[in-house]
C-alpha positions as CSV (number, residue, x, y, z in Angstrom):
1,M,115.8,140.1,80.5
2,T,112.2,141.2,80.4
3,K,107.4,140.7,83.3
4,Y,109.8,140.6,83.3
5,R,105.6,140.9,84.4
6,Q,106.5,141.8,82.6
7,M,104.8,138.8,83.2
8,A,104.3,135.8,85.3
9,R,101.5,133.5,84.6
10,F,100.5,130.6,86.9
11,G,99.1,127.4,85.4
12,N,97.9,123.9,86.0
13,G,96.2,123.8,89.4
14,G,99.0,125.5,91.2
15,G,101.7,123.2,90.0
16,L,103.7,125.3,87.5
17,M,104.4,128.9,87.0
18,Y,105.8,129.8,83.5
19,V,107.8,133.0,83.6
20,S,108.5,134.6,80.3
21,W,111.8,136.4,80.2
22,F,113.9,138.3,77.6
23,R,115.4,135.1,76.3
24,S,114.1,132.3,78.4
25,F,111.3,130.4,80.0
26,I,111.8,129.3,83.5
27,V,109.5,126.9,85.4
28,L,109.0,127.4,89.1
29,A,107.7,124.1,90.5
30,F,106.0,124.0,93.9
31,T,106.5,120.6,95.3
32,S,105.7,118.5,98.4
33,S,106.0,114.8,98.4
34,L,104.0,114.9,95.1
35,W,103.3,117.7,92.7
36,A,101.5,120.4,94.8
37,C,98.0,120.0,93.2
38,G,95.6,118.4,95.7
39,D,96.1,114.6,95.2
40,G,99.2,115.2,92.9
41,N,97.6,113.4,89.9
42,R,95.9,116.3,88.1
43,T,96.6,116.6,84.4
44,L,97.2,119.8,82.5
45,R,94.1,121.4,81.1
46,P,94.3,122.6,77.5
47,S,94.4,126.2,78.6
48,P,95.5,126.4,82.3
49,S,93.9,129.2,84.3
50,D,95.9,131.9,86.1
51,D,93.1,132.4,88.6
52,P,93.9,131.0,92.0
53,A,90.2,130.3,92.6
54,D,90.6,127.4,90.0
55,W,93.5,125.8,91.8
56,E,93.4,122.8,94.1
57,V,96.2,123.3,96.6
58,D,96.5,121.3,99.9
59,T,97.3,124.1,102.3
60,S,98.1,121.7,105.1
61,K,101.3,120.8,103.3
62,T,104.6,122.7,103.2
63,Y,105.9,123.4,99.7
64,D,109.4,124.0,98.4
65,V,110.1,126.0,95.2
66,T,112.6,124.5,92.7
67,V,113.7,126.1,89.4
68,T,114.4,124.4,86.1
69,E,117.2,125.4,83.8
70,P,116.2,128.3,81.4
71,Q,114.8,127.4,78.0
72,W,115.9,130.1,75.5
73,V,113.1,131.3,73.3
74,V,114.1,134.7,71.8
75,P,116.2,134.4,69.8
76,S,115.9,130.6,69.1
77,P,115.6,128.2,66.1
78,G,112.0,127.6,67.1
79,L,110.9,131.1,66.1
80,P,109.2,131.6,62.7
81,S,111.5,132.7,59.9
82,D,109.3,135.8,59.2
83,V,109.8,137.2,62.7
84,N,112.4,140.0,62.7
85,V,114.3,139.6,66.0
86,R,116.3,142.7,66.7
87,A,119.1,143.2,69.3
88,S,116.8,144.4,72.2
89,N,113.9,142.1,73.2
90,N,111.9,142.9,76.3
91,N,108.4,143.9,77.5
92,V,107.1,140.3,77.5
93,D,103.7,138.8,78.3
94,I,102.3,135.3,78.0
95,E,98.9,133.7,78.2
96,F,97.4,130.2,77.8
97,Y,94.6,130.3,75.3
98,D,92.8,127.7,73.1
99,G,95.3,125.0,74.0
100,R,98.3,127.1,73.1
101,L,100.9,129.3,74.8
102,F,100.9,132.8,73.5
103,M,103.8,135.2,73.9
104,G,104.0,138.9,72.9
105,W,107.1,141.0,73.2
106,R,108.8,144.3,72.0
107,T,111.7,144.0,69.7
108,G,113.9,147.0,68.7
109,K,117.4,148.2,68.0
110,T,117.9,149.2,71.7
111,H,115.8,149.3,74.9
112,F,115.1,152.9,74.2
113,A,112.5,154.5,72.0
114,D,112.8,154.7,68.2
115,D,110.5,154.5,65.1
116,D,111.5,151.0,64.1
117,V,110.0,149.0,67.0
118,E,107.6,146.1,66.6
119,M,105.4,144.2,69.0
120,V,105.5,140.5,67.9
121,V,102.9,137.9,68.9
122,V,103.6,134.1,68.5
123,S,102.0,131.0,69.9
124,S,103.2,127.5,70.7
125,S,101.6,124.1,71.1
126,D,104.7,122.5,72.7
127,M,105.4,124.9,75.5
128,G,107.8,127.1,73.6
129,V,109.9,124.7,71.6
130,T,108.4,125.8,68.3
131,W,106.4,128.9,67.6
132,R,103.8,130.1,65.1
133,H,103.6,133.7,64.0
134,E,100.3,135.3,65.1
135,T,100.5,139.0,64.4
136,T,102.9,141.9,64.5
137,V,102.2,145.5,65.5
138,A,104.3,148.2,63.9
139,M,103.2,151.9,64.3
140,G,106.3,153.9,63.4
141,N,106.5,154.7,67.2
142,D,107.7,152.8,70.2
143,V,105.2,150.2,71.6
144,R,105.5,148.7,75.0
145,E,103.9,146.6,77.8
146,P,101.8,143.9,76.0
147,R,99.0,142.7,78.3
148,F,97.0,139.6,77.4
149,F,93.6,138.8,78.8
150,Q,90.7,136.6,77.8
151,W,87.2,138.0,77.5
152,D,84.0,136.5,75.9
153,G,86.1,133.6,74.6
154,K,88.5,135.9,72.7
155,L,92.1,136.7,73.4
156,H,92.8,140.4,73.9
157,M,96.2,142.1,73.8
158,M,96.6,145.7,75.1
159,Y,99.8,147.8,74.8
160,F,100.8,151.4,74.9
161,E,102.1,153.7,72.2
162,A,105.2,155.7,73.1
163,G,107.3,158.3,71.3
164,V,110.5,158.1,69.1
165,D,112.9,160.2,71.1
166,F,115.8,158.0,72.5
167,L,116.1,160.2,75.6
168,L,112.4,160.6,76.5
169,F,109.6,158.6,78.1
170,E,106.6,159.7,76.1
171,P,103.5,157.4,76.5
172,Q,100.7,158.5,74.2
173,K,97.7,156.2,74.4
174,I,96.6,152.5,75.0
175,W,95.7,150.3,72.1
176,Q,94.1,146.8,71.8
177,T,93.9,144.1,69.2
178,V,91.7,141.0,69.6
179,R,92.1,137.5,68.3
180,D,88.8,136.1,67.1
181,L,87.8,132.4,67.4
182,D,88.9,131.8,63.8
183,G,92.4,132.9,64.5
184,T,92.3,136.3,62.9
185,W,93.5,139.5,64.7
186,S,91.5,142.7,64.6
187,Q,92.9,146.0,63.5
188,P,94.3,147.7,66.6
189,E,92.0,150.4,68.1
190,V,92.5,152.9,70.9
191,V,90.9,151.9,74.2
192,I,92.3,154.6,76.4
193,D,92.9,157.9,74.6
194,E,95.0,159.3,77.4
195,V,98.7,159.5,78.4
196,E,98.4,156.4,80.5
197,V,100.6,153.3,81.0
198,P,99.1,149.9,81.8
199,W,100.9,147.7,84.3
200,D,99.3,144.6,85.9
201,L,96.1,143.0,84.6
202,K,94.3,140.0,86.1
203,I,90.9,138.4,85.9
204,R,89.7,137.0,89.2
205,D,86.4,135.2,89.7
206,G,85.2,136.6,86.4
207,V,86.1,140.2,87.1
208,A,88.9,142.1,85.3
209,Y,91.2,144.4,87.2
210,M,94.1,146.5,86.0
211,T,96.6,148.9,87.5
212,T,97.8,151.9,85.4
213,Y,99.6,155.1,86.0
214,T,99.5,158.7,84.7
215,G,101.2,162.0,85.6
216,G,104.6,163.5,85.6
217,H,107.1,160.6,85.6
218,Y,110.8,161.4,86.2
219,G,110.5,164.6,88.2
220,E,107.7,166.3,86.3
221,G,105.1,166.3,89.1
222,D,102.9,163.7,90.9
223,L,102.1,160.3,89.5
224,Y,98.7,158.8,89.9
225,V,98.0,155.1,90.3
226,H,94.7,153.9,89.0
227,F,92.8,150.7,89.8
228,K,90.4,150.0,86.9
229,T,87.8,147.4,85.8
230,T,85.8,146.6,82.7
231,T,82.5,145.0,81.9
232,D,83.0,144.6,78.2
233,G,86.7,144.0,77.7
234,K,87.2,147.4,76.0
235,N,86.0,150.3,78.2
236,W,87.9,150.6,81.5
237,E,86.5,152.5,84.4
238,F,87.9,153.6,87.8
239,Y,87.0,150.9,90.3
240,N,84.1,152.2,92.4
241,G,84.6,155.6,90.8
242,T,87.9,156.3,92.7
243,E,90.2,158.1,90.3
244,A,93.5,157.5,92.1
245,V,94.3,154.9,94.7
246,Y,97.8,156.4,95.2
247,T,99.2,159.8,94.5
248,G,102.9,160.5,94.7
249,G,106.0,158.9,93.2
250,V,104.6,155.4,92.4
251,S,104.4,154.1,88.8
252,E,104.5,150.3,88.4
253,V,102.2,148.4,90.7
254,A,101.7,144.6,90.9
255,F,98.8,143.1,92.7
256,E,97.2,139.8,93.7
257,F,94.3,138.6,95.8
258,D,94.4,136.3,98.9
259,A,92.0,133.5,99.5
260,E,89.5,135.9,101.2
261,G,89.5,138.3,98.3
262,N,91.6,141.0,99.9
263,M,94.1,142.6,97.6
264,W,97.9,142.9,98.1
265,A,100.0,145.2,96.0
266,V,103.7,146.1,95.7
267,T,104.6,149.5,94.3
268,R,107.7,150.9,92.7
269,N,108.2,154.3,94.2
270,E,111.0,155.4,91.8
271,D,110.2,159.1,91.7
272,G,109.8,159.5,95.5
273,D,107.3,161.3,97.7
274,A,106.7,162.1,101.4
275,S,107.0,158.4,102.2
276,G,110.5,158.3,100.7
277,L,111.8,156.2,97.8
278,G,111.7,152.5,97.1
279,S,108.5,150.5,97.5
280,H,105.4,149.9,99.5
281,V,103.4,146.8,100.4
282,C,99.8,148.0,100.2
283,F,96.6,146.2,101.3
284,A,92.9,146.7,100.4
285,A,90.1,144.8,102.0
286,A,87.8,142.7,99.8
287,D,84.8,145.0,100.4
288,S,86.7,148.2,99.5
289,L,89.3,147.4,96.9
290,D,89.7,151.0,96.0
291,V,90.9,152.0,99.5
292,W,94.5,151.2,99.7
293,E,96.4,151.1,103.0
294,C,100.1,151.9,102.2
295,P,102.8,152.5,104.8
296,E,103.8,156.0,105.7
297,V,107.5,155.1,105.2
298,C,108.8,153.3,102.1
299,D,110.9,150.2,102.1
300,P,114.1,151.7,100.6
301,E,114.5,148.6,98.3
302,R,113.2,149.2,94.8
303,Y,111.6,146.3,92.9
304,D,111.4,147.0,89.1
305,S,108.8,145.4,86.9
306,P,107.1,143.6,89.8
307,E,104.7,140.7,89.1
308,M,102.7,138.8,91.8
309,F,101.0,135.5,92.0
310,R,99.4,133.2,94.7
311,H,99.9,129.6,95.5
312,G,97.5,128.3,98.1
313,N,97.6,130.9,100.9
314,E,101.0,132.3,100.0
315,I,101.7,135.3,97.8
316,Y,104.9,135.6,95.8
317,M,106.5,138.2,93.6
318,V,109.0,138.1,90.7
319,A,110.9,141.4,90.2
320,R,114.3,142.9,89.5
321,R,116.8,142.9,92.5
322,D,119.2,145.8,92.9
323,I,122.7,144.5,93.9
324,G,124.5,147.0,96.1
325,G,121.5,149.1,97.0
326,P,119.1,150.1,98.5
327,Y,117.9,152.7,96.1
328,G,116.0,154.8,98.7
329,D,119.0,155.3,101.0
330,E,120.9,157.1,98.3
331,G,118.1,159.6,97.7
332,G,117.0,158.1,94.4
333,D,120.2,158.9,92.6
334,M,119.8,157.2,89.2
335,V,123.5,157.2,88.3
336,P,124.7,154.6,90.8
337,Y,121.5,152.7,90.5
338,S,121.7,152.4,86.7
339,T,125.4,151.3,86.8
340,R,124.9,148.6,89.5
341,P,124.3,144.9,88.5
342,K,120.8,143.5,88.7
343,R,119.2,140.1,89.1
344,S,115.8,138.6,88.6
345,A,114.5,137.3,91.9
346,L,111.7,135.4,93.6
347,Y,110.2,137.1,96.7
348,W,107.7,136.0,99.3
349,I,105.1,138.5,100.7
350,D,105.0,138.4,104.5
351,Q,101.4,139.2,105.0
352,D,101.6,139.4,108.8
353,N,104.3,142.1,108.6
354,R,103.3,143.5,105.2
355,A,106.9,143.1,103.9
356,V,108.7,141.7,100.9
357,V,111.2,138.9,101.7
358,H,113.8,137.8,99.2
359,M,113.9,134.1,98.6
360,Y,116.5,133.6,96.0
361,D,117.7,134.8,92.6
362,I,116.6,133.1,89.4
363,P,118.2,133.3,85.9
364,G,117.9,136.8,84.5
365,V,118.6,140.5,85.3
366,G,115.1,141.8,85.8
367,D,113.7,144.9,84.1
368,T,110.3,144.1,82.5
């Protein structure tokens, strides 16, 4: 399975969250006596927003979360015939744009790097039953982590170029292609010419934010987590000039904002540092988003490919769950971790105690 974040997008006034996985769409429905959208009678807008500021959620009610059966989309008969679906399909992102649901994903012979990988983009007007081919990126290198966002009325997709060695993790630079209003896609261009990996990207109240990481992944030195913003949809700068919001063993970081504009983040501390191994729940006040408060000691549980979203006053996360862990208690030994079964899971963020609370497993095995 794959955003997994890689991606979770919330739509329709807080009523639905569409989660794009390796082979399925899953709908998480937040329900009270009626659909959890104010008066319960709202209709889907042509392009639902993923910005909680646009939702109408009655926070005086208590909501339950229910899960539909998966809807398989890759592979499926609904995909265009000219899309070459290989054995490994992962690194997925989705976005509502111009009345359609867009999906981008990596397809390759295996999960690991090679020179025959493609990043495919398709779109659907019927919520994933049938798809139209939009564009395909093929570079002769591995490509990963598609990230959609809308800017100036256009749909942007970022991704990073990696290497071709099966055994190595070799990020090279970050690219972007843009869909114009007439439906054409631009030639990809480099937007970050550094060895950098994008992770979470959100637009909140008209401001774009993105977490990325650089440094010596997998035992080659410190990793640096960056919190960035852009004013033109192309050039990304460190927020408030702060180069790194975390230095140590953290790579993937998901984030979301509460109703007061404070930021909450969950890290994946895979490489380990003075705080241990596993994960952190970090907090940044609305007036100083580049000053992250992270615990001195890690939660030993590791959450791969974390993605966060908000419904009303509550913040949730979808991530990979390690069965038989935790990862931190075994000193970060990748051998037992890699051989244990995994699940995709929904978590609740306990803001009072700054903790991740497992709610239940959903179809899937996590990882992107």
